[in-house]
N, C-alpha and C positions, 0 to 999 in steps of 0.2 A: 904525721902527728896524730896522736889519739885525741880525739875530741870529747868534751863534755856536752851533755844535752842542755839547750837553754832551759831556764826555768820559766820559762814563760810560754841576742844575732846579738911604701916607704917614704916617711916624710922627714924633712929636716927638723930640728928643734928651732921653733920660731923665737924671734927676739921679744922683749917685753913690750906690751901694748900700752898705749896711752888713753887717758879718760876721753869720753866724749866732750867736745868743747862747743857750747852754744855758738852759733853763728859760723860754724865751720863745717857743717854737715853737707853731704852732697845734695844735689838739686832734688826736690821732692821728699826730702826728709823733714818730719816734724819732730822738734825738739820738745820734750816733755820733762818737767821736773815735778815729781810727786814725793819723792824722799827727801830727808829721812823721815821714817814713820816708826814708831813704837821705840823699843830698846835699841839703843845703838852701842855695841861694844866699844871700849875705849881703843883709840888708835885706828879704827876702821871707818871714821866718820866719812872720808871721801868716797869709799865704796858704797855705803848705805845711803848716801844722799845724791848719788850721781845722777845727772840728767841723762835721758834715754833718747836716742834719735831713731823714731820710727820710720820705716821706709817699705817700699815694695819688696816682697819675699823672694822674687825670682833669683837674685844673686846669692841667696842663702842656700840653694839646692846643691846637693853633693852627689846625687845619683839621677839617673832618668826617672825614677819613681817619684822622687821628692821635686823633681823639675816640673812634672806633671801635676802634682799636688799643690805647688806654691804658685804656679802661674796663672794668670788671667783670673784672678779671684780678688775682687775689690774689697771684700769683707775681712781680709786678714792683712797684717803688717808684721814686720820683723825687725829685730834690732840685736846688738850684743851687749852684754853687761860685763864690766871689768871686775875681776876679783883677783886676790893674791894667789899666787901658786901655792905658797906655804904660808898658812895664817899666823904662824909663829914669826914670820919675817915679812910683814905686810908691806914694807917699803922696798922689797927686792922685786923679783920678777913677778909679772902678772899675766894672766890669760884671760880669755873671754868666753863668756856662755851664751849660746844662741837662744833667743826667745821668739816665739810666734804668737800673736795675739788676736783673738776677735773680740771687739768690744761689745759690752752689754747692749742689747738692742732697746732697753728702756733705762737710759742713763740717770733719769730722775729717780729710779728705784734701785739703783746700783747698790750691792752689798759691798763689792770689792773684786780682787782677782781670784780666780780659781785655777790653780797650778795642777798639771797632770805629768805623771811618768808612767810610761807604758810597760816598764819592766826590762827583762833581759837578763843580767845587767848588760847595757849597752844600746838599748832601744832609744829611738829618736822621740821625744817629746814633741817636738815641733811638727814632725810628720803625723803623729797621733792627733794632735790637736787640728791640723789641717783636715784630716779625714773625718773627724767628728764635728767640725765647725757648722757645717749646713744644717745637720739634724739637730745638734744642741741649740743652734740659734733659734730654731721654731719653738723651744720650749721655755717655761718658766725659769729654768736654770740659766739659759742663754740670755734671757731679758734682765736678769739681775746680777750677773756676773761677767766680768771680762774672762773668757777662756784662754788660758796661757799655757802653752807647751814649752817645755825647755829641754835642750840637749845637755845632758850633765857633761861636766868636764871630760875631755877626751872623746866625745861622742859627736858624730854628725857634722852640724855646721858650727859647733864650738871650736875655738881656735887656741891651741892646735888640736888635732884629733889623733887617736891613737892609730898608727898604721905600722903593722909588723910585715905583712906581705903584700907584695904588688898584686894587681889583679890576675896576671898570668901565673903567678907563683901559688895564688889561692886555687886556681883552677887545677893546677898540677897537685896541689896537696889533697883536693878532693878525690883524686884517683888513687892515692896512696892509702891502701886499706888498713894496714896495721893489725891484720887478724892472726898473724903467725905468733903463737905464744910459746915456741920453742925458746931456749936461752939465746940463740943467734937472732930469732925474730924479736924478742924483748930488747936485746942490745941495740938492734937497728932502730926500734921505735925511741928507746931513750935518746939515742944520738940525734934523731930527727927532732925530738922535743928540746933537746938542748941547743940544737942549732936555731930553732924557733925563738927560744927565749934570748939567744944572743943577737938575733936580728931585732927583736923588739927593743933590746937595750941600745943597740947601735943607731937604730932609726928614730928613737923617740927621746933617748936620754935617761938614765937612772932617776935623776931628780924629778923629771916629769912623771915617770911610772910609779914613784913612790907617793905621788899625790893624786891619784886617779880614784881612790877608794871612796866608799860611802861616808867615812869620817869627814872627808873634805866636801863632798857633795852636799851633805847636811848643812855645813857652814855656808855654801853657796846659796842654798835655798833660803836661808835666812837674809842673806844680802838681797836676793831677788824680792822677798817679801817687802823690804824697806823701800828698795828703789821703785817698786810698783806703787808704793803709797799705802800699804796695809799695815796697819799696827798689829794684826793678828793673821796668821796663815790658815788659808782654806785650801785643802789638797786632796787630790785623788791619786793613789798609788795602786797600780796593778802588778801582781806578781812580785818580782824583785823590788818594784816600787813600794811594796808594803814594808820592806826593810828600810827604805829611806825614810817613809813616813814614821815608822816606830822609833827610829833612831833620832829623827828630829824631835819627836815627842819627848824622848829622854833627855836631849841636849837643851832643848828650848821649850819646856812645858808651858811656861807663862806666855809664850808667843803663839800657842795654838788656838785656833778659833774652831776649826773642824776638819776631820781627816776621814775620808772613805778609804778603806783598805781592802781590796778586792783581789782574791787569789793569793792568800797568805803564805809567806816563807815561814815555816814552823820555827819559833824561837827556842822551842824546848828540845830539838833534836841536833844531834851531831851532824856534820855533813855527810858522813858515811851513811847514817840512818836515813837522812833526807834524800840522798841519791837513791837508796833502795826503795824507799816509800814512793819515789817518783817512778821508778820502774814498775812497781805494783799498780801505780796509777795509770801507767801507759798500757799495762796488761789488762786492766779493767775496762778501759776506753776500747782496745782492740777487741775484747770479748764482746762489748756492746755493739761495735761495728760489725762483727762476725755474725751476731744474731740478726741485726738489720739486714745484712747482705743475703743471709741465707733465705729470707723470705722473698727474695727477688729471683726471677727466672734468669736473669743474666749475671748472677753472683759469680766473680771470678774465683771464689774460694770454695764453691760448691754449696751444696744444700745442708750440710751437716756442721753446725757450729763447733761441735766437739772435735772436728778434724781441721778447724780453721788454722790452728798454730802450724801444724804440718804442711797445710797446704800453701801457707805464706811462705814458709821456709824453702819448700820445694820450688817456688817460683823464683825466689831471691838469691838462694845460695849459689846456684849456677854462675851468677854474676861475678863471684870472686875469681872464677877462671876466665870468663869471657864477658866483658862488659858489652853493652848494647850501644850501637851507633846511633847518635841522635844529631842529625844535620851537621856533620863534622865534629860533634864532641862525643863523649863517651859517658853513658850512665854506668857508674861503678856500683858495687854492692853497697858501699857506704852511702851512695847518693840514694839508692833504692830505700834503704832503712830511713834515711833523713826525710824523704818524701812521705813515707808512711807516718813518721812521728808527726810531721807537720800536719797531716790530715786528722790526727788525733785530738789536735786542739779545738775542733769544732765539728758538730754533726753536719754542718753545711758543706764540708769538704769530703764527707764519705763517699759521695757519688763519683767524685773526681778520683778518689783513691780506687775505688772499684774499676772505674774506667782504667785507671793506669796499670792495674794488676791484669786486667783483661788484655791490654796491649802488649804487656810483658810476654804473656802466653804466645804472642805472635811475633816475638823479637822486635817489638817497638817500645819506645819508652818516652815519648814526647811529654805526656802528662806527669809521669814521675819526676822527669827532669825539671818541669815547671814547678812542681811542689818543692822539690829540693832547693831550686833557685829562690823561691819564695822565703824559705827558712833562712837561707844565707843572706838575703837581700841583694841578689845580683840582678841587675837590670838588663834589658834587651841588648844593650851596648857592650855588656860584659863587665860593667863596673860594679864593684861591691861597696856597699856602706862600711862604716867602720865597725858594725856590730860584733862581728865575731872576734876580732882583735881586741876591742874593748872589753868584750866578755871576759876573755882570758886575763887581761890586765886588772880588771877590777877584781875578779875572783882571787887572783894570785896575792892581792894585798888586803883583801876582805877576810879570808879564811885561813885557818892553820894548815900548814903543810904536812902532807903525809909522805914520809919517806921510808916507811918500813914495808918492804916488799910482801912480807907475810900478811900484813893487814891488808895491803892492796889486793892481793890475791883472794882473800876471804870476801872483801867487798865485791869484787867480780863475781865470785860464786854466788853470793846472795843475790846480786842483780840478775843474774841468768836464771835463778830459780824464781825470782820474783816476776820476770818478764820472759817467759819461755818462747814467746813469738820471735823475740829478738836474739835467740841463741844462735851463734854461728857454728856451733858444733866443736870449737876448739876448747881446750882446758882453759880455766881462768887465767887471766893474765896479771902480771905483777910488775908492769912497767911503770917507771916514775913519770909523772906528767910534767908539762912545761913549768909549772908552779915551783917544782923541786930545785929548778935551775934558775929561777927568777933572779934578777940582779938586785932586788931590794927586798927586805923583810916585810912581812904582814904588818899592817898599821892597825888592825881591829881584829876582834874575834866575835863569832855569833854568840849572843847571849840573850836570855831573857830580859826584855827591856824593864826598866825601872823608871816609871814617868810619873812619880808622885805629883799630884797637883794639876795634871793634864786635864782639860775638859773632856766629856764622854766622847769616844771615837766610835765609828761604825765599821764593822767588819762584815764582808760578804764572802760567803764560802760555798761552792758548788759541789753536791754530793758526788758527781762524776767527773771531776777536774782531773785531767791525767797528769798535769805537770805540778800542780800544788794541792796534794790531796785534802779532802774536806776536813779532817781532823785538825789540820794545820791552822785553819781559819778559827776552829773552836778554841785551840790552844792560844792563838794571838788575842782573841777576844777576852779570854780569862787574863791573860797577863797584863792587858791594858785596862781591864775592868770596863770594857766597851759593850756596845750593842752587836748583836749578830743577827744577819739575814741568811737563812738556809735557802739556796736554790737548788731545786731538784731537776738535774740535768746533765748532759754530757758535753761539757766544753770548758775551756780555760778562761775564767772570768766572764761576767755578765752585765755589771752595771754600765748603762748608756749604751746598750747594744740591742735595744729593741724589746726587752721584757717589761711590760707595763708595771707589773707588781714590783719588781726590783727598782725600776727607775723612779716610780712615784715615792717609794719609801726613801730612797737615797736623796731625790730632789728636796724632799720636805726637810730632812735632816740638814742638808747644806744650806737651805734658804732660811729655815726657821730654828734650826738646831734642836729639832725634835727626833728622838730616837724612836723606832718602831717598837711596838709591843714585845715583850719577851716571848721568844719561841716563833718569831716571825718566819714563816715559810713561803716560798714562791714557787712556782712551776712553770 
């Protein structure tokens, strides 16, 4: 199956879930009733006002990585919130949304809950909050807010989660390169993409897949706001999470208190233009990596940055014919590219990428495999999170479908031109992707948000962001008439990741609702 890059990663259909009932919780569960708060839509009172049963987070772990993050931490607690599968039919089937919370360390000064989404689409907000909790807890932000991460519907600990492939099937899929762009190769790729869409429909049910998109996530977010006891929403959205935040502002402008949107998805671009811009962003990051690498004596790509694209292709293209053994597994060409893309998300991973490429020269690939496994969220036991399947399921109902092969071939050509280090040497492909065969139609379309009456929001955009290029943040800030922080650096998103300038301005906004001065720049 031909994969898309993340903007930023077989289950039966479950029966309807019941509301949390006070007095019936498992031992160690604390029942809390804070909702309803703020505006409650008619017919949804039982969801907006439901009691929450907070408990130990260990049972909410779905992979080895989340098990480690959720266990043995006394400062976090978890629960699930019931929401309608279809908001047009709130008395029919329901599903549950997973939440993880670290309470404000100064409850007497508490502002409210601060919900976060790490992007994807398909990323786990629970895992993100768990990883951020310790550092955030030491700040003014952690003293004033309950930090709350949520797994959007279909993701992670939310029930049910989207599952299209089993773990062994995902391993096998990673070895399927789909680089042959001959008519026979395209036909094979399309057959595989159709088979994938069919498995998704069989293992999740069309009704569930129809309701995993951002349209419904935004409705869930408003339920979470109320059930947590907040009349207004405070929210941090990274990458795809900026789309959740901007669409929430459009749907519920009167319910917004503060939104920090970091690593914006450009609301002014078509999906095709956004993909090509992302390719250019990855190339820009690779060029920066190559320049950094060339200054090192051990640079695997040599000392001339101008030759780095060719050097990278010379190392990786042989994998098309001969994968490298990695302790009983095989590193494919696709995995090598994925590992390199993973390293483009942060300068902190550049040393690992250089080491991985140096290993590849010696027919070893442990580091590149680790980078690829990180991208796919595969743990040491070989278990995958739901992020890759959820990514596809959400994109297939969020974005228009492209079924014109001539247009697809042109997009592939433009992408290769924008990111020459990723060029596999084959003519541009024109294969239909899984969304062309998806069992349900799109439920939304990308658009410039119109959020009249929304309070000022804060957008953060990084000049060297590989996945969501800088201008996307500029355009989103204009669309929402919000403030903008420019961060000069090479990474994907920055807020609450250790940059004092960005963190201070962002914290001041969330706590005091004070936007930074116009033209605010950090480095």
